[in-house]
PDB file of N, CA, C and O in Angstrom:
ATOM      1  N   MET A   1      74.067  72.402 101.666  1.00  0.00           N
ATOM      2  CA  MET A   1      73.754  73.212 102.816  1.00  0.00           C
ATOM      3  C   MET A   1      73.422  74.630 102.385  1.00  0.00           C
ATOM      4  O   MET A   1      74.172  75.246 101.627  1.00  0.00           O
ATOM      5  N   ARG A   2      72.335  75.133 102.850  1.00  0.00           N
ATOM      6  CA  ARG A   2      71.921  76.488 102.507  1.00  0.00           C
ATOM      7  C   ARG A   2      72.519  77.521 103.450  1.00  0.00           C
ATOM      8  O   ARG A   2      72.497  78.713 103.144  1.00  0.00           O
ATOM      9  N   ILE A   3      73.040  77.101 104.562  1.00  0.00           N
ATOM     10  CA  ILE A   3      73.568  78.058 105.523  1.00  0.00           C
ATOM     11  C   ILE A   3      74.908  78.648 105.067  1.00  0.00           C
ATOM     12  O   ILE A   3      75.214  79.786 105.423  1.00  0.00           O
ATOM     13  N   LYS A   4      75.705  77.921 104.303  1.00  0.00           N
ATOM     14  CA  LYS A   4      76.988  78.432 103.832  1.00  0.00           C
ATOM     15  C   LYS A   4      76.838  79.688 102.973  1.00  0.00           C
ATOM     16  O   LYS A   4      77.573  80.649 103.201  1.00  0.00           O
ATOM     17  N   PRO A   5      75.935  79.732 102.008  1.00  0.00           N
ATOM     18  CA  PRO A   5      75.786  80.974 101.238  1.00  0.00           C
ATOM     19  C   PRO A   5      75.390  82.161 102.108  1.00  0.00           C
ATOM     20  O   PRO A   5      75.784  83.293 101.824  1.00  0.00           O
ATOM     21  N   LEU A   6      74.622  81.919 103.158  1.00  0.00           N
ATOM     22  CA  LEU A   6      74.241  83.001 104.072  1.00  0.00           C
ATOM     23  C   LEU A   6      75.478  83.577 104.751  1.00  0.00           C
ATOM     24  O   LEU A   6      75.636  84.796 104.813  1.00  0.00           O
ATOM     25  N   PHE A   7      76.352  82.719 105.257  1.00  0.00           N
ATOM     26  CA  PHE A   7      77.562  83.188 105.920  1.00  0.00           C
ATOM     27  C   PHE A   7      78.521  83.871 104.943  1.00  0.00           C
ATOM     28  O   PHE A   7      79.159  84.863 105.297  1.00  0.00           O
ATOM     29  N   ILE A   8      78.626  83.360 103.742  1.00  0.00           N
ATOM     30  CA  ILE A   8      79.484  83.978 102.733  1.00  0.00           C
ATOM     31  C   ILE A   8      78.954  85.364 102.375  1.00  0.00           C
ATOM     32  O   ILE A   8      79.730  86.315 102.272  1.00  0.00           O
ATOM     33  N   GLY A   9      77.649  85.486 102.185  1.00  0.00           N
ATOM     34  CA  GLY A   9      77.039  86.780 101.887  1.00  0.00           C
ATOM     35  C   GLY A   9      77.222  87.767 103.033  1.00  0.00           C
ATOM     36  O   GLY A   9      77.475  88.948 102.798  1.00  0.00           O
ATOM     37  N   LEU A  10      77.097  87.297 104.265  1.00  0.00           N
ATOM     38  CA  LEU A  10      77.290  88.146 105.433  1.00  0.00           C
ATOM     39  C   LEU A  10      78.741  88.623 105.516  1.00  0.00           C
ATOM     40  O   LEU A  10      78.990  89.791 105.812  1.00  0.00           O
ATOM     41  N   ALA A  11      79.695  87.733 105.258  1.00  0.00           N
ATOM     42  CA  ALA A  11      81.118  88.100 105.290  1.00  0.00           C
ATOM     43  C   ALA A  11      81.438  89.146 104.227  1.00  0.00           C
ATOM     44  O   ALA A  11      82.182  90.091 104.488  1.00  0.00           O
ATOM     45  N   VAL A  12      80.880  88.979 103.031  1.00  0.00           N
ATOM     46  CA  VAL A  12      81.113  89.946 101.952  1.00  0.00           C
ATOM     47  C   VAL A  12      80.501  91.303 102.307  1.00  0.00           C
ATOM     48  O   VAL A  12      81.114  92.342 102.063  1.00  0.00           O
ATOM     49  N   ALA A  13      79.314  91.298 102.872  1.00  0.00           N
ATOM     50  CA  ALA A  13      78.658  92.550 103.258  1.00  0.00           C
ATOM     51  C   ALA A  13      79.442  93.283 104.344  1.00  0.00           C
ATOM     52  O   ALA A  13      79.595  94.503 104.286  1.00  0.00           O
ATOM     53  N   LEU A  14      79.932  92.551 105.322  1.00  0.00           N
ATOM     54  CA  LEU A  14      80.707  93.174 106.392  1.00  0.00           C
ATOM     55  C   LEU A  14      82.069  93.639 105.902  1.00  0.00           C
ATOM     56  O   LEU A  14      82.570  94.667 106.357  1.00  0.00           O
ATOM     57  N   ALA A  15      82.673  92.902 104.986  1.00  0.00           N
ATOM     58  CA  ALA A  15      83.980  93.300 104.446  1.00  0.00           C
ATOM     59  C   ALA A  15      83.867  94.595 103.665  1.00  0.00           C
ATOM     60  O   ALA A  15      84.814  95.382 103.647  1.00  0.00           O
ATOM     61  N   GLY A  16      82.754  94.833 103.031  1.00  0.00           N
ATOM     62  CA  GLY A  16      82.554  96.071 102.291  1.00  0.00           C
ATOM     63  C   GLY A  16      82.496  97.282 103.201  1.00  0.00           C
ATOM     64  O   GLY A  16      82.799  98.393 102.766  1.00  0.00           O
ATOM     65  N   GLN A  17      82.115  97.093 104.450  1.00  0.00           N
ATOM     66  CA  GLN A  17      82.032  98.190 105.403  1.00  0.00           C
ATOM     67  C   GLN A  17      83.332  98.403 106.157  1.00  0.00           C
ATOM     68  O   GLN A  17      83.472  99.406 106.856  1.00  0.00           O
ATOM     69  N   ALA A  18      84.276  97.500 106.038  1.00  0.00           N
ATOM     70  CA  ALA A  18      85.534  97.582 106.781  1.00  0.00           C
ATOM     71  C   ALA A  18      86.574  98.372 106.000  1.00  0.00           C
ATOM     72  O   ALA A  18      87.663  97.866 105.731  1.00  0.00           O
ATOM     73  N   HIS A  19      86.251  99.597 105.637  1.00  0.00           N
ATOM     74  CA  HIS A  19      87.128 100.401 104.809  1.00  0.00           C
ATOM     75  C   HIS A  19      88.319 100.963 105.565  1.00  0.00           C
ATOM     76  O   HIS A  19      89.308 101.334 104.932  1.00  0.00           O
ATOM     77  N   ALA A  20      88.274 101.044 106.878  1.00  0.00           N
ATOM     78  CA  ALA A  20      89.365 101.630 107.645  1.00  0.00           C
ATOM     79  C   ALA A  20      90.204 100.559 108.336  1.00  0.00           C
ATOM     80  O   ALA A  20      90.716 100.781 109.433  1.00  0.00           O
ATOM     81  N   THR A  21      90.342  99.425 107.712  1.00  0.00           N
ATOM     82  CA  THR A  21      91.113  98.326 108.272  1.00  0.00           C
ATOM     83  C   THR A  21      92.292  98.025 107.368  1.00  0.00           C
ATOM     84  O   THR A  21      92.143  97.922 106.151  1.00  0.00           O
ATOM     85  N   GLU A  22      93.468  97.883 107.969  1.00  0.00           N
ATOM     86  CA  GLU A  22      94.657  97.523 107.211  1.00  0.00           C
ATOM     87  C   GLU A  22      95.116  96.142 107.646  1.00  0.00           C
ATOM     88  O   GLU A  22      95.189  95.853 108.840  1.00  0.00           O
ATOM     89  N   PHE A  23      95.427  95.288 106.676  1.00  0.00           N
ATOM     90  CA  PHE A  23      95.996  93.978 106.922  1.00  0.00           C
ATOM     91  C   PHE A  23      97.443  94.022 106.445  1.00  0.00           C
ATOM     92  O   PHE A  23      97.705  94.256 105.265  1.00  0.00           O
ATOM     93  N   ILE A  24      98.384  93.796 107.365  1.00  0.00           N
ATOM     94  CA  ILE A  24      99.798  93.945 107.054  1.00  0.00           C
ATOM     95  C   ILE A  24     100.527  92.658 107.411  1.00  0.00           C
ATOM     96  O   ILE A  24     100.386  92.146 108.522  1.00  0.00           O
ATOM     97  N   ALA A  25     101.303  92.138 106.471  1.00  0.00           N
ATOM     98  CA  ALA A  25     102.197  90.997 106.715  1.00  0.00           C
ATOM     99  C   ALA A  25     103.583  91.426 106.247  1.00  0.00           C
ATOM    100  O   ALA A  25     103.777  91.731 105.070  1.00  0.00           O
ATOM    101  N   THR A  26     104.551  91.449 107.169  1.00  0.00           N
ATOM    102  CA  THR A  26     105.872  91.969 106.852  1.00  0.00           C
ATOM    103  C   THR A  26     106.923  91.353 107.770  1.00  0.00           C
ATOM    104  O   THR A  26     106.590  90.699 108.757  1.00  0.00           O
ATOM    105  N   ASN A  27     108.179  91.565 107.441  1.00  0.00           N
ATOM    106  CA  ASN A  27     109.263  91.094 108.303  1.00  0.00           C
ATOM    107  C   ASN A  27     109.435  92.002 109.514  1.00  0.00           C
ATOM    108  O   ASN A  27     109.645  91.520 110.627  1.00  0.00           O
ATOM    109  N   LEU A  28     109.345  93.328 109.302  1.00  0.00           N
ATOM    110  CA  LEU A  28     109.511  94.295 110.386  1.00  0.00           C
ATOM    111  C   LEU A  28     108.387  95.326 110.321  1.00  0.00           C
ATOM    112  O   LEU A  28     108.237  96.026 109.319  1.00  0.00           O
ATOM    113  N   TYR A  29     107.608  95.417 111.382  1.00  0.00           N
ATOM    114  CA  TYR A  29     106.549  96.420 111.497  1.00  0.00           C
ATOM    115  C   TYR A  29     107.018  97.436 112.526  1.00  0.00           C
ATOM    116  O   TYR A  29     107.252  97.083 113.682  1.00  0.00           O
ATOM    117  N   SER A  30     107.159  98.691 112.122  1.00  0.00           N
ATOM    118  CA  SER A  30     107.690  99.718 113.009  1.00  0.00           C
ATOM    119  C   SER A  30     106.845 100.987 112.906  1.00  0.00           C
ATOM    120  O   SER A  30     106.552 101.466 111.811  1.00  0.00           O
ATOM    121  N   VAL A  31     106.463 101.516 114.055  1.00  0.00           N
ATOM    122  CA  VAL A  31     105.745 102.787 114.131  1.00  0.00           C
ATOM    123  C   VAL A  31     106.497 103.653 115.142  1.00  0.00           C
ATOM    124  O   VAL A  31     106.605 103.291 116.314  1.00  0.00           O
ATOM    125  N   ALA A  32     107.017 104.797 114.688  1.00  0.00           N
ATOM    126  CA  ALA A  32     107.790 105.701 115.542  1.00  0.00           C
ATOM    127  C   ALA A  32     106.910 106.331 116.626  1.00  0.00           C
ATOM    128  O   ALA A  32     105.690 106.411 116.478  1.00  0.00           O
ATOM    129  N   LYS A  33     107.537 106.772 117.704  1.00  0.00           N
ATOM    130  CA  LYS A  33     106.816 107.379 118.827  1.00  0.00           C
ATOM    131  C   LYS A  33     106.009 108.602 118.422  1.00  0.00           C
ATOM    132  O   LYS A  33     104.955 108.866 119.001  1.00  0.00           O
ATOM    133  N   GLU A  34     106.487 109.350 117.438  1.00  0.00           N
ATOM    134  CA  GLU A  34     105.813 110.585 117.021  1.00  0.00           C
ATOM    135  C   GLU A  34     104.630 110.336 116.099  1.00  0.00           C
ATOM    136  O   GLU A  34     103.851 111.255 115.848  1.00  0.00           O
ATOM    137  N   ARG A  35     104.475 109.128 115.592  1.00  0.00           N
ATOM    138  CA  ARG A  35     103.453 108.834 114.584  1.00  0.00           C
ATOM    139  C   ARG A  35     102.131 108.410 115.241  1.00  0.00           C
ATOM    140  O   ARG A  35     102.126 107.735 116.270  1.00  0.00           O
ATOM    141  N   THR A  36     101.018 108.817 114.628  1.00  0.00           N
ATOM    142  CA  THR A  36      99.682 108.414 115.070  1.00  0.00           C
ATOM    143  C   THR A  36      99.037 107.591 113.967  1.00  0.00           C
ATOM    144  O   THR A  36      99.023 107.998 112.805  1.00  0.00           O
ATOM    145  N   VAL A  37      98.507 106.436 114.332  1.00  0.00           N
ATOM    146  CA  VAL A  37      97.826 105.546 113.389  1.00  0.00           C
ATOM    147  C   VAL A  37      96.334 105.593 113.716  1.00  0.00           C
ATOM    148  O   VAL A  37      95.925 105.221 114.816  1.00  0.00           O
ATOM    149  N   ALA A  38      95.524 106.049 112.762  1.00  0.00           N
ATOM    150  CA  ALA A  38      94.091 106.227 113.002  1.00  0.00           C
ATOM    151  C   ALA A  38      93.272 104.993 112.643  1.00  0.00           C
ATOM    152  O   ALA A  38      92.214 104.772 113.233  1.00  0.00           O
ATOM    153  N   ASP A  39      93.736 104.181 111.688  1.00  0.00           N
ATOM    154  CA  ASP A  39      92.970 103.026 111.218  1.00  0.00           C
ATOM    155  C   ASP A  39      93.204 101.792 112.079  1.00  0.00           C
ATOM    156  O   ASP A  39      94.223 101.671 112.759  1.00  0.00           O
ATOM    157  N   GLU A  40      92.238 100.877 112.035  1.00  0.00           N
ATOM    158  CA  GLU A  40      92.402  99.576 112.671  1.00  0.00           C
ATOM    159  C   GLU A  40      93.512  98.823 111.941  1.00  0.00           C
ATOM    160  O   GLU A  40      93.564  98.846 110.711  1.00  0.00           O
ATOM    161  N   GLN A  41      94.397  98.160 112.676  1.00  0.00           N
ATOM    162  CA  GLN A  41      95.535  97.461 112.093  1.00  0.00           C
ATOM    163  C   GLN A  41      95.510  95.987 112.476  1.00  0.00           C
ATOM    164  O   GLN A  41      95.305  95.645 113.641  1.00  0.00           O
ATOM    165  N   TRP A  42      95.718  95.119 111.495  1.00  0.00           N
ATOM    166  CA  TRP A  42      95.908  93.684 111.697  1.00  0.00           C
ATOM    167  C   TRP A  42      97.308  93.386 111.184  1.00  0.00           C
ATOM    168  O   TRP A  42      97.566  93.525 109.988  1.00  0.00           O
ATOM    169  N   VAL A  43      98.211  92.983 112.059  1.00  0.00           N
ATOM    170  CA  VAL A  43      99.615  92.863 111.696  1.00  0.00           C
ATOM    171  C   VAL A  43     100.132  91.468 112.019  1.00  0.00           C
ATOM    172  O   VAL A  43      99.900  90.933 113.103  1.00  0.00           O
ATOM    173  N   LEU A  44     100.847  90.889 111.037  1.00  0.00           N
ATOM    174  CA  LEU A  44     101.584  89.648 111.224  1.00  0.00           C
ATOM    175  C   LEU A  44     103.012  89.948 110.802  1.00  0.00           C
ATOM    176  O   LEU A  44     103.264  90.215 109.627  1.00  0.00           O
ATOM    177  N   ALA A  45     103.957  89.907 111.748  1.00  0.00           N
ATOM    178  CA  ALA A  45     105.332  90.308 111.465  1.00  0.00           C
ATOM    179  C   ALA A  45     106.309  89.427 112.223  1.00  0.00           C
ATOM    180  O   ALA A  45     105.983  88.872 113.271  1.00  0.00           O
ATOM    181  N   GLU A  46     107.512  89.307 111.678  1.00  0.00           N
ATOM    182  CA  GLU A  46     108.568  88.594 112.387  1.00  0.00           C
ATOM    183  C   GLU A  46     109.011  89.413 113.602  1.00  0.00           C
ATOM    184  O   GLU A  46     109.181  88.870 114.693  1.00  0.00           O
ATOM    185  N   GLN A  47     109.197  90.721 113.405  1.00  0.00           N
ATOM    186  CA  GLN A  47     109.553  91.636 114.484  1.00  0.00           C
ATOM    187  C   GLN A  47     108.627  92.846 114.430  1.00  0.00           C
ATOM    188  O   GLN A  47     108.191  93.254 113.353  1.00  0.00           O
ATOM    189  N   ALA A  48     108.328  93.421 115.601  1.00  0.00           N
ATOM    190  CA  ALA A  48     107.457  94.602 115.636  1.00  0.00           C
ATOM    191  C   ALA A  48     107.941  95.590 116.680  1.00  0.00           C
ATOM    192  O   ALA A  48     108.436  95.216 117.743  1.00  0.00           O
ATOM    193  N   GLN A  49     107.783  96.867 116.344  1.00  0.00           N
ATOM    194  CA  GLN A  49     108.125  97.960 117.245  1.00  0.00           C
ATOM    195  C   GLN A  49     106.980  98.978 117.215  1.00  0.00           C
ATOM    196  O   GLN A  49     107.122 100.042 116.613  1.00  0.00           O
ATOM    197  N   PRO A  50     105.849  98.666 117.853  1.00  0.00           N
ATOM    198  CA  PRO A  50     104.699  99.581 117.834  1.00  0.00           C
ATOM    199  C   PRO A  50     104.804 100.638 118.934  1.00  0.00           C
ATOM    200  O   PRO A  50     104.163 100.520 119.979  1.00  0.00           O
ATOM    201  N   PHE A  51     105.615 101.671 118.694  1.00  0.00           N
ATOM    202  CA  PHE A  51     105.885 102.682 119.712  1.00  0.00           C
ATOM    203  C   PHE A  51     105.000 103.919 119.586  1.00  0.00           C
ATOM    204  O   PHE A  51     105.019 104.763 120.481  1.00  0.00           O
ATOM    205  N   GLY A  52     104.242 104.054 118.534  1.00  0.00           N
ATOM    206  CA  GLY A  52     103.432 105.248 118.285  1.00  0.00           C
ATOM    207  C   GLY A  52     102.119 105.242 119.047  1.00  0.00           C
ATOM    208  O   GLY A  52     101.931 104.481 119.996  1.00  0.00           O
ATOM    209  N   THR A  53     101.208 106.114 118.606  1.00  0.00           N
ATOM    210  CA  THR A  53      99.868 106.215 119.181  1.00  0.00           C
ATOM    211  C   THR A  53      98.891 105.550 118.223  1.00  0.00           C
ATOM    212  O   THR A  53      98.864 105.874 117.035  1.00  0.00           O
ATOM    213  N   PHE A  54      98.093 104.627 118.730  1.00  0.00           N
ATOM    214  CA  PHE A  54      97.114 103.892 117.933  1.00  0.00           C
ATOM    215  C   PHE A  54      95.721 104.307 118.397  1.00  0.00           C
ATOM    216  O   PHE A  54      95.315 104.003 119.519  1.00  0.00           O
ATOM    217  N   GLN A  55      94.992 105.007 117.520  1.00  0.00           N
ATOM    218  CA  GLN A  55      93.678 105.527 117.885  1.00  0.00           C
ATOM    219  C   GLN A  55      92.576 104.492 117.735  1.00  0.00           C
ATOM    220  O   GLN A  55      91.495 104.668 118.297  1.00  0.00           O
ATOM    221  N   ASN A  56      92.814 103.431 117.004  1.00  0.00           N
ATOM    222  CA  ASN A  56      91.821 102.388 116.796  1.00  0.00           C
ATOM    223  C   ASN A  56      92.416 101.064 117.271  1.00  0.00           C
ATOM    224  O   ASN A  56      93.464 101.055 117.916  1.00  0.00           O
ATOM    225  N   ASP A  57      91.769  99.964 116.963  1.00  0.00           N
ATOM    226  CA  ASP A  57      92.207  98.655 117.430  1.00  0.00           C
ATOM    227  C   ASP A  57      93.491  98.212 116.751  1.00  0.00           C
ATOM    228  O   ASP A  57      93.738  98.530 115.587  1.00  0.00           O
ATOM    229  N   LEU A  58      94.316  97.463 117.505  1.00  0.00           N
ATOM    230  CA  LEU A  58      95.535  96.871 116.975  1.00  0.00           C
ATOM    231  C   LEU A  58      95.538  95.391 117.312  1.00  0.00           C
ATOM    232  O   LEU A  58      95.494  95.014 118.483  1.00  0.00           O
ATOM    233  N   PHE A  59      95.591  94.556 116.287  1.00  0.00           N
ATOM    234  CA  PHE A  59      95.722  93.110 116.425  1.00  0.00           C
ATOM    235  C   PHE A  59      97.086  92.767 115.857  1.00  0.00           C
ATOM    236  O   PHE A  59      97.321  92.974 114.667  1.00  0.00           O
ATOM    237  N   ILE A  60      97.993  92.247 116.676  1.00  0.00           N
ATOM    238  CA  ILE A  60      99.365  92.049 116.225  1.00  0.00           C
ATOM    239  C   ILE A  60      99.927  90.730 116.738  1.00  0.00           C
ATOM    240  O   ILE A  60      99.716  90.361 117.893  1.00  0.00           O
ATOM    241  N   ALA A  61     100.646  90.023 115.867  1.00  0.00           N
ATOM    242  CA  ALA A  61     101.306  88.773 116.224  1.00  0.00           C
ATOM    243  C   ALA A  61     102.717  88.795 115.647  1.00  0.00           C
ATOM    244  O   ALA A  61     102.913  89.127 114.478  1.00  0.00           O
ATOM    245  N   THR A  62     103.699  88.438 116.478  1.00  0.00           N
ATOM    246  CA  THR A  62     105.092  88.423 116.042  1.00  0.00           C
ATOM    247  C   THR A  62     105.759  87.114 116.435  1.00  0.00           C
ATOM    248  O   THR A  62     105.253  86.369 117.275  1.00  0.00           O
ATOM    249  N   GLY A  63     106.891  86.850 115.819  1.00  0.00           N
ATOM    250  CA  GLY A  63     107.661  85.656 116.136  1.00  0.00           C
ATOM    251  C   GLY A  63     108.736  85.905 117.175  1.00  0.00           C
ATOM    252  O   GLY A  63     109.443  84.977 117.567  1.00  0.00           O
ATOM    253  N   THR A  64     108.873  87.153 117.632  1.00  0.00           N
ATOM    254  CA  THR A  64     109.872  87.542 118.625  1.00  0.00           C
ATOM    255  C   THR A  64     109.178  88.263 119.774  1.00  0.00           C
ATOM    256  O   THR A  64     107.991  88.572 119.674  1.00  0.00           O
ATOM    257  N   PRO A  65     109.894  88.536 120.863  1.00  0.00           N
ATOM    258  CA  PRO A  65     109.273  89.304 121.956  1.00  0.00           C
ATOM    259  C   PRO A  65     108.717  90.638 121.443  1.00  0.00           C
ATOM    260  O   PRO A  65     109.297  91.269 120.559  1.00  0.00           O
ATOM    261  N   LEU A  66     107.603  91.045 122.005  1.00  0.00           N
ATOM    262  CA  LEU A  66     106.859  92.202 121.511  1.00  0.00           C
ATOM    263  C   LEU A  66     106.836  93.318 122.558  1.00  0.00           C
ATOM    264  O   LEU A  66     106.145  93.200 123.570  1.00  0.00           O
ATOM    265  N   PRO A  67     107.593  94.410 122.319  1.00  0.00           N
ATOM    266  CA  PRO A  67     107.535  95.538 123.260  1.00  0.00           C
ATOM    267  C   PRO A  67     106.270  96.362 123.013  1.00  0.00           C
ATOM    268  O   PRO A  67     106.017  96.791 121.887  1.00  0.00           O
ATOM    269  N   LEU A  68     105.489  96.579 124.048  1.00  0.00           N
ATOM    270  CA  LEU A  68     104.248  97.355 123.920  1.00  0.00           C
ATOM    271  C   LEU A  68     104.424  98.680 124.647  1.00  0.00           C
ATOM    272  O   LEU A  68     103.888  98.877 125.738  1.00  0.00           O
ATOM    273  N   GLU A  69     105.180  99.588 124.033  1.00  0.00           N
ATOM    274  CA  GLU A  69     105.504 100.864 124.651  1.00  0.00           C
ATOM    275  C   GLU A  69     104.725 102.023 124.044  1.00  0.00           C
ATOM    276  O   GLU A  69     104.967 103.177 124.400  1.00  0.00           O
ATOM    277  N   GLY A  70     103.806 101.744 123.145  1.00  0.00           N
ATOM    278  CA  GLY A  70     103.024 102.802 122.505  1.00  0.00           C
ATOM    279  C   GLY A  70     101.831 103.211 123.351  1.00  0.00           C
ATOM    280  O   GLY A  70     101.656 102.731 124.471  1.00  0.00           O
ATOM    281  N   ALA A  71     101.014 104.100 122.806  1.00  0.00           N
ATOM    282  CA  ALA A  71      99.762 104.530 123.435  1.00  0.00           C
ATOM    283  C   ALA A  71      98.622 103.897 122.643  1.00  0.00           C
ATOM    284  O   ALA A  71      98.528 104.084 121.430  1.00  0.00           O
ATOM    285  N   TYR A  72      97.759 103.149 123.323  1.00  0.00           N
ATOM    286  CA  TYR A  72      96.707 102.383 122.659  1.00  0.00           C
ATOM    287  C   TYR A  72      95.349 102.880 123.142  1.00  0.00           C
ATOM    288  O   TYR A  72      94.953 102.618 124.278  1.00  0.00           O
ATOM    289  N   GLU A  73      94.643 103.593 122.282  1.00  0.00           N
ATOM    290  CA  GLU A  73      93.342 104.157 122.631  1.00  0.00           C
ATOM    291  C   GLU A  73      92.192 103.200 122.333  1.00  0.00           C
ATOM    292  O   GLU A  73      91.109 103.340 122.900  1.00  0.00           O
ATOM    293  N   GLY A  74      92.418 102.231 121.449  1.00  0.00           N
ATOM    294  CA  GLY A  74      91.418 101.218 121.131  1.00  0.00           C
ATOM    295  C   GLY A  74      91.800  99.905 121.802  1.00  0.00           C
ATOM    296  O   GLY A  74      92.581  99.888 122.753  1.00  0.00           O
ATOM    297  N   ASN A  75      91.246  98.811 121.302  1.00  0.00           N
ATOM    298  CA  ASN A  75      91.586  97.494 121.830  1.00  0.00           C
ATOM    299  C   ASN A  75      92.952  97.061 121.339  1.00  0.00           C
ATOM    300  O   ASN A  75      93.370  97.425 120.240  1.00  0.00           O
ATOM    301  N   LEU A  76      93.642  96.286 122.151  1.00  0.00           N
ATOM    302  CA  LEU A  76      94.942  95.739 121.790  1.00  0.00           C
ATOM    303  C   LEU A  76      94.916  94.244 122.014  1.00  0.00           C
ATOM    304  O   LEU A  76      94.704  93.773 123.131  1.00  0.00           O
ATOM    305  N   TRP A  77      95.135  93.497 120.932  1.00  0.00           N
ATOM    306  CA  TRP A  77      95.269  92.044 120.997  1.00  0.00           C
ATOM    307  C   TRP A  77      96.660  91.740 120.494  1.00  0.00           C
ATOM    308  O   TRP A  77      96.969  92.047 119.343  1.00  0.00           O
ATOM    309  N   ALA A  78      97.512  91.148 121.312  1.00  0.00           N
ATOM    310  CA  ALA A  78      98.902  90.948 120.928  1.00  0.00           C
ATOM    311  C   ALA A  78      99.382  89.560 121.321  1.00  0.00           C
ATOM    312  O   ALA A  78      98.981  89.008 122.345  1.00  0.00           O
ATOM    313  N   ALA A  79     100.262  89.004 120.467  1.00  0.00           N
ATOM    314  CA  ALA A  79     100.921  87.733 120.758  1.00  0.00           C
ATOM    315  C   ALA A  79     102.355  87.825 120.245  1.00  0.00           C
ATOM    316  O   ALA A  79     102.595  88.133 119.078  1.00  0.00           O
ATOM    317  N   GLY A  80     103.295  87.553 121.135  1.00  0.00           N
ATOM    318  CA  GLY A  80     104.710  87.609 120.761  1.00  0.00           C
ATOM    319  C   GLY A  80     105.369  86.288 121.071  1.00  0.00           C
ATOM    320  O   GLY A  80     104.987  85.595 122.015  1.00  0.00           O
ATOM    321  N   GLY A  81     106.362  85.940 120.270  1.00  0.00           N
ATOM    322  CA  GLY A  81     107.097  84.697 120.470  1.00  0.00           C
ATOM    323  C   GLY A  81     108.268  84.895 121.417  1.00  0.00           C
ATOM    324  O   GLY A  81     108.554  86.007 121.863  1.00  0.00           O
ATOM    325  N   ALA A  82     108.932  83.794 121.711  1.00  0.00           N
ATOM    326  CA  ALA A  82     110.086  83.854 122.615  1.00  0.00           C
ATOM    327  C   ALA A  82     111.368  83.760 121.842  1.00  0.00           C
ATOM    328  O   ALA A  82     112.448  83.793 122.432  1.00  0.00           O
TER     329      ALA A  82
END
């Protein structure tokens, strides 16, 4: 298939431009109320406390209930467990 190399090349080209993106996998993700996060965040955590200000997009998934008490200026995609 010739289409697979096209998609792989496109993914590599786009990944090179995604310099302000952080991918985080941790047991506890915590951002204090006083803290401001400017970069896009992709988070996979057992527990999360995103209480700060997020100026860019936040994509977050946790295994426990997820309190969303921060300030979100970009897009917010969240999934929390029970």
